[in-house]
C-alpha positions, 0 to 999 in steps of 0.5 A: 936442363932448365935452372929450376930442375937443376935447383931441385936436383941440388936440393935432393943431393945435398939435403939430409933426411932430417931437412926434408920437411923444412925443404917442403916448407919452402917454395924456391923462386928465381929472383927477377931483380938485380943482385943488389936488390934485397929479395928472398929466394924462399917463401916460408909458408909455415913455421915449425911450431904453431906458437911462431906462426898464424892460425886460421879460424875456419869458423863453421867450415866443414872438414871437407871444405877445409881439406879442399882449401888446403892449397890456398890456406898454405899459400896464404901462410897459415901454420895451423887451422882451427876447426869449429867444435867436432863433438856430436851436437844438438841439431837445432832448427831441424838441421837448417844450416843458416849461418845464424844457427852456428850456436848449435855447434857449441851445444854438445850432446855427447863426446862422440866425434863428428856432427852435422856441421863439420862432418864425420870422424873419418872425414876429420882423420882424412883432413888431418892426414891431408893437412900434414902433406901441406905442413899444416896442423889442425887445432880443434875447438873443444867444448868441455864446460857445458852441454846443450840446454836440455839434457834430455836431448843428450845421448843416453849416458849424458842424461844422468844428472850426476854429470851436472851442477844444479841448474841455476843461472849466473846472477853475478858476473863478478863472482868466480863461483857463479861464473865457474859453477853455474849455467852459462846462458842456459847451457847445462853446466857440467860438474867439472870437479868430478874425477870421472868426468876428467878421465872421460874428457882426457880419453876424448882428447887423446882420441882426437890427437890420435885422429891427427889433431895437433892441439886444442882451443878450450871454449869458455875456459874461465868458466872451469875452475882452477885447482886453487879456487877456494872450496870448489877448485879441482884437478880438471885442468892439470888432468885433461891438459896431459893429452899429448898435443903440442898446442893448447889455449883457453878462451878467456874473455878478460874481466875481473874474474878471468885470473889471466896469470893463473890460467896461463900457468897451465896453458896459453890464453886469449888476449881479448882486451888487446883485441879491443884495443886494436879495434879502437886504434884502427877505428881512430886511425891511430897506430901510435906505438904507445897505444899498440905496444903493450898487450894489456895483461901481466902474462908473458906475450909468448903465452897469448893468442891475439886477434882483431876479432873472434867468433864471439865478437862477430857472431853474438847478438851484440854484433860487436865487430860486425861493422868492421870493414875488410879494409880495417881488418886487413890493416889491423891484422898486419899489426898483429901478425908482423910482430914477434910475440903472441900467436895471432888467430885470423877469424874467417867471417861468413862469406860476404858478411860484415862491414856494410853487409848483414852479419849473416847475409845468406850467401853461404851456409854452415860448412862452407868456406868463409869470406876470401879475406883470409887469403887477401894478398896483404894478409898472406904477405904479412903471414909469410913475413912473420914466418920468415922472421922467426927469431928476429927481435921487433922494434915499433916506430912511428916515422917522424912521429906520425901516428897514422903510419906504423913501422914494425921492424924485425931485426935488420932483416925485414919491415912491415909498414902500415899506412892508415892515411887515405893518400900516398905517404912519402916515407923518409925515416930511420930504420934498422933494415939493411941497406939495399933496394926492396920491392913491396911483397904485397904488390911487387911494384912499389920500391924502397931504398935503404941507405945509411940507416934511412928508408925512402919510398912511397906508401900507397893509401891505406896500405900494407908494405912488406919488405925483407930479403 
């Protein structure tokens, strides 16, 4: 009987029923290093709570594509996958699945589940069921603020003007009334003060949860009023958030009207300003602790969703982050995911898009798998590092004051080191990491020594180093 089989038998005999799911979260490996080397026997592919893990935004992937890629998504360390909107949507451009037509996903015509891009409701149920086998949870992007541009293209029930505010565009983006009560870029704004609409939304969300979803991302959340907005407040959010899901967050692109602290009383929110800060930092090759530490909002970090880029930054006409290279995204992602707080979201770009390439290079179409960067070795290693470090405090430091190098320590158990330099860097720094010999989890060949509170070793150029035991 080989050693691996013996281990499996021991686990089966001594594991209580309530531990079975936890055992499924881990893949047992036999260390090839000496007993003095600090290496873990367990690979923690996901966390028990979405809050503590990382989310893959499978932007415009179909349900069947996500289902097919679940083994790779698991191995890359994602706890949850966020789908594109799953409501019936307007079929624009004669159904052409050119990636630039992603905008039609965000133009609902009814509250029926399933559309020509992501797939059918039965396929969604199948995805959720299969994902559970891998310990992965599914989050749905819900579009509740508006319908398509012309309500005559909606399903019969939704052609009734009673569901909508008067058609009028946003003239003043600094005015909350305009932002919450008028049409966003021509999309017909729903009368979200209508209690009948609240109940219809709640019913739809409960149905999606019943189909297997674990949570929601609420598109354009700041465009839907809060209960205390003067003269036009409503009970929309307190009503629809009672849908029974475990994880919910609202898209708030932060500005003078976003009321971050107030929305965060009801749900998690996006830290879009911090994403901009991280992009500026990576562009300037400056990961100084003072620059990257704070999340640029008064909201508790545990209530925040963070990203390097979002689908808005990448896919909109201003192409805000399209120029970012995979190298920059990989290094910036390590900073987000290695930290203790917030829930990081990894945006999956269209295949081959961005950097020196076109925004939508026509190498894939709507429904296809995105660019493989989401499963890059360093991305996966940092994701798994995060999963392994749940509960450990964080400490950020620039070794010897060098702002091109950032150390993210988690208790005395692990450390992620990001080297922005274009050459090797010999590190010799204070650390909280426990004494021992460590192998880099990203490439498994460069080694580091920690002795008497100092870490030494060589960081490769433009690299992510992940060490833990």
